[in-house]
N, C-alpha and C positions, 0 to 999 in steps of 0.2 A: 446638614443633610445635603447629599449630593444632588445636583440637578439632573444626573444621568441615571438611567435604570435599564434593566433588561426589559424588553418589550415583547409581550406575548404575540403569538401569531394572529390572534383575533383582534389585537390592537393595531395591527398594521394592515390596513385594508384600502389600498389606493383606488379600488373600483367604486368606493362609496363617494358621496358628494363631499365637497369641501376642499378637494385638491385642485391646485392651479394647473392649467393646461397651456401648451405652447400656442395653440390656435394658428392663425394665419402667419405666413412668412412674408415679410416686407421686402427682404433683400437676400440675395444669395451670391456667393463668391467662390470661384474655383481657383485653386493654386496647385503648385507642385505637379505640373503636367497633368492637371485635372485629377490628381490622386487624392486631393483634399477638397472637401466642399463645406463651406461655412454658411449656415442658414440663420438669419436674424429676424426675430419677430418685432412687432411695433414697440414693445417695451424694452428692447435691448437684450432679451434672453437669446442665447445662441446655442445651436446644435452643430456639432462638427462631425462629419462623416468622412472616414478615410478608407481608401480601397487598397487592401494589402496584397491581394493576388486576384486571379481571375475568379476565385471562389470564396474570398474572405473579405469582410468589411468590419470596420470599427466605428462605433457610435459613441459620442461623448456629449454629456450635458451636465453643466454645473448650475445649480439653482441660484445664480447671482447675475446681476446685470453686467454686461461687458466682461465676461470671464477671460482668464488667461489660460490658454490651452498649450502654452509653449512647453510645459513640463511633461516629461515622459517616463519618470521613474515609476517602477512597479515592483512589488514584492514577488510576483509570480511570473510576469511576462519578461522574457529575455530576448525575444526575436520577433520583430514585426515584419521582417522581410520574408513573407511567406510564398513569394513567387513573382514572376514577371507579370505585369499587367499594363494594358493600354486602355485608357478610359476615354470614352466619347459620350457626348450628351447632346440632347436637344430638348427644348421646352415645348410641351404639348399645350395647345390653346384650349384647355377644358376647365371650366369653372375656376378661373383664377390661375390656372397653370399647373402642370405636372412635369417634373424633370424625368426624362427617360435616359437612363445611364446604362451603357453597355461596357462589359469588361472582357469580352471574348467568350465567356461561358454563361454569364448571368445578365439578366435584364433587371435593373433596379429602378423602380418607380418611386420618386419622392414627391409626395403631395405638398403643394404650397398653400392651399386654401381649403381645408386646414392642413397642417403638417402631418405626415405619416410616411411609412416605408413599406413597400411591397417588393419582395425578392422572388424572382421567377427564373426558371431554367427550362429550356426546351419548350417554352410556351406554357409552362405549368407553374402555378403559385407554389412556392416552397414554404415561405413564412412571410407573414405581414402583420403590421400593427392593426389593432382595432381602430375603426374609423373615428376621427376627431379626438377622442380621448385615448391617448397612447402614452407619450411621455408626460408624467404629472409630477408635481412637487408640492410639498407643504412644509414650511419652515426649512429645515435642513434635509428632510427626507425626500427621496427621489424614487421613481419607479417607472416601469414601462409595461403596458398591457399589449398582448398580442393575441391573435386568433388561435383557437385550439380546435381543429377539425376533429370529429368523432373518430376518425381513422388514425389519429396520431397517438403514439405512446411515448413515454418519457423515462429515460434511464440516466444513470450517472449519479450526480449529486454527492459523490464521495461517500463518506461514512454515514449511512442512514439506516435506522432500524426498519423492521417490517419483514414479513415472510414473502412479500410479493416483489419481484424484480421491477416491474413497471410502477412508477410513482404517479401515474395518472390519477387525478382526483385526490391528491394529497397536498397538504400544506406543510411547508418545512421552513425552519429558520436555521441560520448558520451563525453559531456563537460558540467558540471553543469552551467546553464546559465539562467539569468532572461529574458525570452523570453515573454514579455508582450503581451498578446493576440495571441501568437505564430506567430506574424507578422513581426519580426525583419528581414529585408532583408539583414542585414550585416553578417549574419551567414549562408547564403546559397549562392552558386555561382550565378553569374550574370544572367546566362541563366536558373536559377531555380526560383521557386516562393515559398516564405514562406507561412505560414498559417496553420490552423488546419488540413487540408487534406494532408499535406506533412510531411512524417516521416523523411525527411533529416535534419530538423532543430534540433539543440540541445535544450533540455529543462532542467528543474530544477533538474532532478534526473537522475542518470546514473547507469544502470545495464547491463554491457556487457555480456549478457547471452542469449543463443539461445536454444529453444526447437525444434528440427527437427523431423518431422513426415514423415515417408515413407508410402505412400498410395498404397494399392493394388486395385484390381477390386471392392471388396466389403467391405474391412475392412482395418484398420491400420496394416501394415506388421511389422513395427519396429519403434522405437523412440530412440533418443539419445539427450543428452544435451552437449553444449559447453559453458564453463564459462571461460572468459579471465580475470585473476586476475591482473589488472593493473589500477592504479588510475590516470594516465596521460590521455590526450585526446586519445580516442580509436575509432576504426572504425569497422563496419561490412558492407560488400557489398554482398548481397545475390543474386548474379547473375544479377545485374543491368547493362545494356549496355549503361547507360547514358553518360559515359565519356570514356569508353574503352570497348573492347570486353571481356565480362565475360560469354559467352555462356558455359554452362556445368560446371561452377565452382563458388565458393564464397570464400571470404577471410575475415579474421579478423586480426587486428593489432593495434599497439600503436606507438605514436610519440616518446616516451622515455621509458626507463626502460626495464624490462625483458618480453619476451614472455613466460608467465606462464599460461598455460591453462589446463583445466580439461575436459575429455570426460567421460560422464556417459551413459551407454547403458541400455535401458529399459529391464526389465526382470520381469516375474511374479513369479519367483521361491522364491522371498523374501516375498511373500504373498500380493504383490501389486495387485490392481484391474486390471491393464493392463500395457503395456509398457510405455505409456505416464505418468501415475501416478507414476510409478517406478522411472522415471527420476526426477520428481519433488521431490519425497521423498529423493532421493540420494542428490540432490542439497540442500535440507533443512538440511540434516544431515551435509553436508559440511560447510554450512554457518550459522548453528545454528537455534534453535527453535524460532518461533515468540513469542513475549510477549503477554500474555493473558490480554486483556483489562478489565476494569470494564464493566458491562453490559450496563450502560447508554451511553457508547461511541458508541454503535450500535443503539441508538435511534436517533430521529430527532434532528438536530442542526440548530441554526440560528446565523449568524455572519454578521457584517457590519463594514466597515470602515466609521465611522461617528456616532456611538453610543457615542457621545462625552461627555456625562455627566450622572450622576446617574439618574436624572429625566427621560431622554430619554430611558435609559436602562430598568429601572423599569417599564416605560410605555409600552415598548414592551413586557416585561414579563407578565404584567397584561392583555394586549390585547390578547395574546395567550391563556391564561387561560379563558378569557371571551368568546373567539371564540370557545372554546372546541376543540382545535387542540392540540393533544399530542406533547410534546416537552420536551427534557432533557437539551440540551446544549445552553448556550449563550456565544458568543465569542466576546470579546472586543478588538479592535485594539489598535494601539499605542496612540490613543486618551486618553487611560487610564493613561498614564504616566505623571509624573511631567516634563514638558518641554523635552520630548523624552529621559528621563533617564531610561534606561533599568533596570528592577527589582524594579521599584517604582510605586506608584499611585499618581495621582494629588489630593491634598487635596482641591483644588478649585472646580474641576469638580466631583470628587468622594470622598466627605468627609465621614469620619467614615466608611471606606471601610469594616472593619470587620463586622459591623452591617449590611451593605448592603449585603454582601455575606451570612450572617446568615439568613436574611429575604428571600433572593432568595432560599437558601437551604430549608427553611420551605415551600416554594411553589413548591419544586421539581426540581429547576434549579441547574445545575452544570455549573461552569464558567471557561473559559480560558481567557488568555490575550496573546497578541502578544509579543514574545520575539525575537528580532533580535540579531545578534551577535555583534552589535556595542555598545561601551561604549562612550557616548557623551563627547566631549571635551568642550562643551559650559559651561562656568563657571557660568552662570546665572541659578537660579532656576525659577520656574514659577512666582514668585512674583517680579522678577527683582533683587534679591539679589545674591551676590557672596561670596565665602569663605572670612571670616573675617568680613562681615557685620553682625550687630545684627539681629537676627531672620532668618539668612540663613538656608535653609533646607539642611542638609548634604546629601552627596551622597557617602557613604562609599566605594562602589565598585570602584569608581575612586579616591576619595579623599585620601584613604589610600595608594594609589600608586603614585599619581601625585599631586604635589603642583601647582595648577593651579588657576589663576585668570586673569582678563582682562589685567592687566599690563604685565603678562608673556605670553600672547597669541597674535598672529597676529590677526588683526581685521577680515580678510577675512576667515581664517580657524582655528583659535584658536590653532595654532601649536607651542608648545614649541621648542626652538632652539636645545636643547639637551635632551637626555634621563635623566630624573631626578632620583635620588636614591629613593628607597622605604622609606616611612616615618616611623617614630618611632612607629606609631600606628599599623603598620602591623606586623605580627608575623614572623619577620626575613625574610630570603630569601624565595622567592616563589618557587624556583627551584634550582637544582644544577648547572644551567647555569647562565651566567651573568644576573643580575637583569633586564637589559633592555629587555630581551627576553620574559618577560611576554606579551609584545606587539609585534606585527609584526614590525620589524625595517628595516630601510635602512641606508646606509652609505653615508656621503658626500665625496668630493674628498680627504679629509684628513683622510678618513676611520673612522670618528667619527660616532657612532651610533645615529640615529635620529628616533623617533617614526614615523611610517608611518601614514599619516593622510588620513582617508577614508571619503567619503561623501555619505550619503544615501538620496535619494529623496523620500518623501512621497506624491508627487503630489502637488496640490495647492487647496486651498479653492476656491469655486466658489460662485458667487452671485445668490441667489435664492429668487425670489419675492422681489427684490430690497435691499436685505441685505445679509451679509455673512451667508453661511450655518452654519459655526461654529462660534458662538459668542465669542469664547475664543482665538481668534488670538492674542490678546494682551498678552496672557499667554505663548507665545513662544518667549521671548526676546533672543537676541544674541548680541555679541559685535558689529556686523555690523548693527543690527536692534533692538536696545534696546526697541522699542515700539512694536515689533512683525511684522510679515509680512504674506501675503497670500501664499507665496511659503513655503511649509512645508517640513521639513526634518532636518537633523543634520550632522555636522562633528563629527568625533570621531575616536576611536581606535578599532582595532580588536586584540584579544588575540591570541597568538601562541598556539593553542589548540592541537598541536601535542605533547606538553610536558605534561606528566602525571600530574605533580603537578599543572600546570596551569589549566588543566581540572578540577582538584579537587577544585581549587579556584573558577572557574566559577560555578561549581555545588553548591558550598556553598552559592552563592549569592541568591538562591531561598528561603532562610530561611524566609525572611520577608513576601513574598507573601504567602507561605504555612501557616505561623502563622496567617494570616488574613483569610484563608479559601479558597484560590484558589484551584480549582479542577484539571484542565488540563493545559497543556502548548501548546501553538500555536507557533511552531518554524518557524519563517519566515526569509526571505532574506538569505537562507542558501547557496546560490550559491558561495560566497555572492554577493548581488546585489548592486553594487556601480555605481556612476556616475563620470565622469571625474572631476578633480579639479587640483589645482596647483601641487599636489603631486602624481597625478595619471593620466598618459596620455595614458593608455591602451585603445585600440579601442573597447574592449569588456567590458561589465559591470561585472567587477571582480576585485579582488585584482590584482595588477600588476603581470604579469607572471614572472617577474624576482625577485619578492620579496622573500627573503630567509625565509623558514619555516622549522620547524623540522619534519623529517620523521622517524617514528619508524621502517619502513622496512629496510632502509639502516643505521639507527642509526646515521644520520648526517643531516645537514641543506641542503635543496634542493630548487631550484627555484620553485615557485608556479606552473609553467607550468608542472613540472615533477610529481607533486603530487596533482594537482588541485582538483580532485574529492574527495580527502580525507577530505577536510575541512568540508563539510557538515556532513559527518559521525562522525568526531571528535566532532563537535558541538552537535549533537543529543546524542552521547554517553556521553559526559560530562554532559549534562542536565539530562539524564536518571539516570546515576550513582549518580549524586548529589542529585536528588530527593529521590532516594532509601536510601541513607545514612541519609538524613535529617529525613525521615519518620520512620527510625528505631532508631533515637536518643532517648535515655531514657528520655531526657528532654521534649519530646513531648508526653509522655504517657498521654492519656486522651484528647489530643487535637484533633481537627477535622480531621487532616490528618495523625494521627498516624497509621502506618501500612496499609495505603490505597495504592491501586495499582496506578502505574503511568499510565497516558495516555498522549502521545505526538502526535499531528498531525503536521507533518512537511511538508514544501514546497519542500524539496529536500532530497537527501541522496545518498548513493551508495549501491551496493550489500551488504547485511547484515544489512541494516537499519531496516529490519523487526524485529530484536531482540529488538528494542527500540521504534519503532513508526509506525504509519500509515502515509500515505502521501495523500495530495490533489494535484491535477494536475495543480497547478499554476493559473495564472491569465487568466481564460477563458473569452470570450466575449459573449454577448447576440446574438447568431446567430444559425441558424439551423445546420450549419456545426459543431459547437461545441457540439451540442446535438448528431449529428451523430457519432462523434468520442468517445463519452462518454463510450459506452459499449465496443468497441474493446480496448480502452485504459485501462480501468479497468481490463478487462479479461487478457490482456497481462501482466499487472503488477502482477496479481494473478498467472499467469503461471511462473512468475519470482521469486516466493517465498514470495511475500508480500501480505498478505490476505486482509488488510484494506486499501482501496483507494477509491477516488471519486473525482468528480470535484466540482467546485463552482456551485451549482444548480441555474439556471437562468442566469448565467454569472456574473463574478465579474465586468467586464467593459461593457461599452455600445458596441453596434455592429449593424449589419444589421437587427437584430431582435428587436431593440429598437424602441419605438415610443415616440413622444413628449408628455409631460405632463405639463400643465401650461406654455407652451411656451418655457421654457428653459431646465429644467431637463427632463430626459427621464425615461421610465420604460421598462422592458422586455414585449414584446407583449404577450397578455394573452394566446393565443393558444400555443405559444412556451413555455411559463412558465408552463402551465398546463401539457404539454407532458413531460417536464423535471422533474417536481415534481413527476408525477406519475411513470415515469420510474425509477427515483432515489430511490423510495421507496423500490426497490428490490436490490439495490447495497450496498456494505459494508459501505462506509462512506457517510452519508446522511446529507449534510450541505448546506443550502441555504445561500449564501454569496454574498455581493455586495458592490460596492463603493458608499457610500451614499453622497459623495461630487459631484458626477456626475449623480446620479439617485435619483428619488424622493422616491421610496420605492421598496421593493421586498418581503415583508412579504405577505403571501397569503390572510390575512384578509383585507388588504387594497385594494384588487381588488374587483370589483363588482361580484355579483353572475352570473354564477355558479362556478366561480373559487375557492372560499373558500370551497364549498361543495365537489367539485371534488378532491381537494387536501386533504381535511380531510378524505375522503373515503379511500385513499391509505396510508395516514399516520396512520390511524386507523389499516389498514391491516398490516402495518409494525410492529406495536406494538403487534398485536395478533400473528405474526410470529416471535417475537423476540427470543423465545426459539430456533427456528430453526437456526437463525443467530448465537446464542451463542454456540449451539452444534457443528456447523461446524467450528466455530472459535476455539473451543477447539480441534477439530480434526486436524485443521491446525497446532496447536502447537505440535502435535504428529507426523504428517507425511508430513506436508508442503502443502497439498492440499488446494486450495483456497476455500473461502466461496462461491463465485460466480464462476461458472466453465464454460469454453468453452464446447460446446456441445460434442466435440469428447473425452473429458476426461471421460464422463459417457457413451458414446456410441461409443466405438472404432470399433464395428462391423457393423456400418452403415455408409458407405462412403458418403451417401447423406447429412449427417449433415454438411459437410464442405461447402455446397452451401448456408447454412443459418446461418453460425457461426458468422457473423458480427453483427447481430442485434437480436439474440436470445441467451439465456444462461440458465443455471441451477442455482437455489439456492439450494445448497447441491446436493443431488443425484436424488430427485424425483419431485422437483417443477420446471417446465419449464415456463420461462417468455419470452414474445415476445412483448416488448413495441413498440409503433409507435415513430419514431425518425425523421420524415420528415413531410411535409405538405400534404402528401397523406393519406387520411383516410381509404384507403384500404390496407390491409397488408396480405401477404402470410405467413402462419405459418406452419412450418414443424414439424410433430410429428415423432419421431424416431420409427424404425420398431420393430417388435417382442413384442410390447406392445399395449394395449389399454390405452386411456387417458381420464381423466375426467376434464371438465371445473371446475375451483376452485371456491368454495363459502366458504368464511372464516367463515360464520355463520352456516355452516353445513346443508344447505337446502337440499331438496330432490335432489338426483343426476339425471341429465339427462342421456340419454343413452350414453354409452362410445363412443369415437371416435377412429377409427382404426389408428394405427401407420403405418409408412412407406409411408405416403402421406402428401402432402401440402394442406392446406385449406385456402381459401381466406376469410378474415374477413373484415367486415365493422366496423371500430373502432371509435366511437364517443369519445368526450373528457373525458367522465366519465368511460372509459373502458381501461383496459390493459389485453390482452389475457394471461391467466395463466392456465396451465394444471397440473394435478397431475397424476403420473404414477399409473396404476392399482396395487392394492396390497400394496400401500404405507402406511406407518405409519407416521403420521404427528402430532406433539404436538402443540396445539393452546393455547395461553395464554388468560386470561380474559383481556378485553380492559381496560387500565389505561391511565392516562394523562401523566405519567412519570414512570420511573423505581424507585420503592421504595424498597430499600433493607431491610427495616424493616417491611414490610407488606406482608402478604400472597397474592399470585397471582396464582390462581388455574389453573392447566393444564387440557386440554381435548384432549385426543389422538383420532384423526380421523383415523379409520381403513377402508381403501378403499377395495371394492370387487375386485376379480381377476378372470380372465378366465383361469388362468394357471392350470396345472395338479395337481392332489392330491399330497400332500407332498411338494408342492411348498412353499419355505420359503422366507419371507422378513424380514429385520432387521432394527433396528434404535438404535443409541446409545445416550442416554440422559445424559447430564452433568449438575450437580447442585452444586453450592457453594453459599457463601453469597453475591455474585455479585460484591463485591467492595474491599475486603481486600486482603492482601497477605497471609492469612492463608492457602489458597489452595496450595500454593507453599512451605511455610515454615513448615507447619504442615500436609500437605496432607489432609487438611480438605475439602474434596469434595466427592460427590457421583457420580458414573457412573452406570447407569442402562442399561443393555442390554435388548432391547425389541425385541421379535421374534414372528412373526405370521406365522403359518403353516396352509395350507389349508388341511382340512380333507374331508372325503366322504360326510359329511352332514353339514359342516360349517367351523369354524376356531378354532384353538388352539392358545392362546396368552399367552406368558410368560413374566414376568418382573423379571429380576434377577440382584441383586446388585453386580456388578463385583468389585467395590471398594466402601466401605461404611464407610467413616469417617466424614460424615456430615449429620445432620438431617435437612431437609428443614423446612421452616416455615409452609408449607402446609401439613396437616395431611391426606389428601386424594386427589384423582384425579379422573377424569372421563375418560371413554372410550366410544367412539361413533362408533358403527358398522354401517357404512353407506350403503345405498342401500338395506335395509331389507324391503321387500314388504309385510311382514305378521308379526303379533304379536305372531304367534305360534312358539315360540323359547324356547329352554331349555338352561339355563345358569348355569354353575357350576364354582365356584371359590374355588380353593384349595380343591376340592373334595366335597364341600357342594353346593347342588342345591338351587337356589334362586327362590322365588316367585315373579311374576310380581307385580309392585306397580305403583303408580302414580308419575307424575313429582314432584308435591308438596311434597309428602312424601319422595321421593328419595333425594331431595335437603336438607331436614332436617334430613335425616337418619344418625345414628352414626355407622351403620353396613353396610356391602356390600349390595347393592340394585340395581334394574334396573327398567326401564320403557320403553314402546314402544311409540315412537313419530310417530303417524300415518301420520300427515301432512308432516313431513320431512323424513318419511320412514327410520327410524334408531332406533336402540336399544341403549339406553344410560345407562351405568352402572356407579355407584359410587363405588370406590374402596378405602377402608381404608388402608392407607400406613403404616402398622405396622409390616410387616414381610419381610424378605430379599428376598423371592421368592414368586411370585404370579402367579398362573396359572389359566387362564380363558378358559373354553371350552364353545363354543356356537354352538348349533345345530339348523339349520334352517329347517323348514318343507317346505319352499318355498324360493329358492335362487333368488337373483337379476338376471334379464335377461342380460347376458353379450354379447348378439349378437350386434355387432357394427353397428351403423347407423350414418348418417351425422347429424350434428347439424342444427337447423333452422337458426342460424345467421352466419353460415360458409358454404362455398361452396367448393367442391373439385376442386383444380386447375387442 
């Protein structure tokens, strides 16, 4: 029996009696120009505080006497140089002494009798420990208690369930876990209830990070972030009294390892928009920049567990094109593999796979396939042959390391008795460690190493209309079932990916798939997700918690329990680095994937995974509850530094929102599906994905009308707004701000936005989206104050009168509508509608310029990012263009400038359009770079080779065509009649 176990949230309560405390400090020492402070109590326990910038500090505590703090390895943190700082201190003679430390922006008070920290800015407390009992420890567990004012709210925490964005008064644990449909009751206390509305349940991804917001009467007063850098099971209790008295305080802590946490205080002195965005940017700098994806990754995607052969996959692709529904991505599950051999394709189900990918590429599709962390131990290939048989399909990933056949494997789980040596076909030692440790290993009573045998379940095939859904069941032979069986899955091995050379080996295995033209990687089962077998008796779906794995932080082997959350990050890192290396290989020059950008969509990870991948939020179910949590879950992930995330649109699994279809299989109910598809069109990762073994279909064109029409409308809008997604994705790589933003990130001076933050959000800074996420067709939509707002029409039709901000409006929202507003004065680039992202074809931009009621000289800005959409040239050669667009209101109109701030890329488009919306007269004077233009007609402007404009009387706008051949373009437009900006209510919305 393992000495390690998953510990419920009610079993980790550091606020209760029995935990040890730091108490009084006997001695303190400053070093490194006062940037490091070591505090020592009378028993030899030590706390180390480091000052990383004027607004960021690090606190470390190891629950051992005379600890070693020389190590600085981290899975998530890549940069602790967060800015210049000059530290000064004095000791205050009060009650045994207090250290007053100044950094330029912060005043930090460190109590000595007893220990404690208070961080203040501008004379106000931002965050501070609870008095006396703050850092506590018990055996190997560590925690910190801090004060929680009633005016503070808490966001972030990565992937957490719940329909409320603010996690105040919630208890959470971080333990990467395969929580299918979020319903596993074994990982919440008995008096608790799992499910999508409960943030207490552990999910697939762990980000022990909190963004705290201090609210005043009318605006955000302050913001700070806390990041706990620990990969064991960790906890945050944000003032929840569910198991003990937590009034006025919160805590965070870990079962094992070091209490190593960072506090980042929001400040606008670094040029940040506001305190909250400053915290996010500091956290991004600490944990690294996000990877810039290819543009197609922001397009619409379709996946299914059950696209089981080439005919079915290509049929889906054709049906999408025939239905005129834009789409870029097709995602093929483990059905793609040769008898569940990772890194392979089935020649029976997907023959001539290179030709298949090429044909799909010609139709605009980019493909991923599911890569789990397991290497199957099944000796049989899909034809029933094993090593040594004539015609056996080799499996180099395994065969080069393990001499395996039916005679050397147990029938039930194909487990060799001992760790075999590397075969002669491999290139020597895979690591400087014993060769056995390429796999995760266990020891028998005689201390002999044995490969740990994992088992993954892929569910079961079901009978549909009297026959198996998947006709290829016979192609999954195993020693126990040589004829195949309906229970799908495999036994196999997991590599010890903590070892760098093993990670390199793993990454190299993608060479075959890349050579065939695979575009993306779908990284699944990252928890990892295992079921019990004869070699794994753990109660949770994981590698055994006592399994020894290599840990780079301590530079030694550790039980899985102590580094559990590192596995998924190691896996994604190994994949990303392997793909990068392969795509740069000179041998691949001229091949399809040469110097192409990576894109990985991962089911899990840890803080820092944004450097390599986006995530989807695991196995959702078809229910209104899962739709309700979609927006707050994605927004909190974005606030935690990861800009690309999304759920399985429509639900992967069946649920309460499923309805019967043909008696046995089910489909997602049409209203729920439509609301999900139309809401998801505005979120970063937009993939419809389902379990085809238990659902009949989930593609929009298989539904009856008006479902396809309603879905097509918003997928079209997604593609026309794709430049906006791309621009804010690039911005995220620079400052960490998410693509889709919680209302308070853009509106820190309107306290009312917190009342609507759960189901409204911004795309970038000026597009406000308020989808319906329940069965009520009436929705209150709040518009932030100090601005007027326009209902969005992506086609640039005549503007209605603007709607006044600072108020909520009640909308009646039929299924073909999502309320979307644009801020007055906004600059919004709109792309031509295409059926997919084509990196080799021009796709012209039209900049919508919205009128404003603001004062003369009011300025609005937009940053346009352009590159080739798919290659790594933007990074390696800085081959991109950044254009700063600025609109200034003048006495009689607008001045608009386009200035190339970085100009090392020439777009395919030689011109662009600018549409000045809301112009109610054609009596306008337009000057471009000092040259006045004559009004023309629409037809002539579209054919013009020089700058030109026309007035669109029907849509009340002036449209200019701008030849993009100079680095700075200035447009002056003078109206003789301005748009009437007097705010009125809309006909289809009523004031609440």
